[in-house]
N, C-alpha and C positions, 0 to 999 in steps of 0.2 A: 340915757334909757334905758332904767333897770330892765333886763330880762325876764319875761314870766312868772321865773318859776326861783330868779332867784331873793333867796331870805338876807331882808335888809332890820333884820326886831334890831332890838336895844344890844345889850350885854351880852358875849355866852356867859355859861355860865360853868361853875365850879362841876365835879363830875359829883363830891355832894348833894350841889342843890339840884343835878337832876338824878338826881336816885331819889334824895325828900322828895318833891317835886313828881315822881312819877305816882307814891306809896300815898304823896295829898290830896294828890285829882281821885287819885281810884278811887277813896275813903278813908284809905286801911290808918289807923291809928298809933302816928310817930312815938313811943314817951322821952318824954326830955334823954334818958342815957342812953334812947339807942342815937336817936339823934345826936348825937356830944362823939357817936363812936365811929360815923361817916366822917363827921367835920375833919375828926383829931386823925384815918385812915392817912397815911402816907406812897400806900400800896397800887400802884397802878392797875396793873393787874386784881385785882382785891375789888379796888373799883369796877373797871369794868366790868367785870361776875358779874357785882352786884348789881352794875346797874340795868344790866342783860334781865335780872331777877324781879328786879323791881316794881319788871311790867305785867306778869304773869303771877308773879306769889300770892297768896291769902294774909299775907300775920307778918312782921316785920320778925319773929322768928326766923320764921321759912330764912327770911335776906339772907342769915349766919350761916343759916344749916352749909 
């Protein structure tokens, strides 16, 4: 039996999916241009920075500052 704290959800999400999901969950509009920019990024350190910022920014523009 799995431990009570063990996550057994669906497949792992990509960094881009996490970033966009955080923004959308917070009600921040994500234009297609921004969505494409996030999906196209291959720099892991930048994706990590955007992931952290996605939970606090007030707009997509702030994400990329």
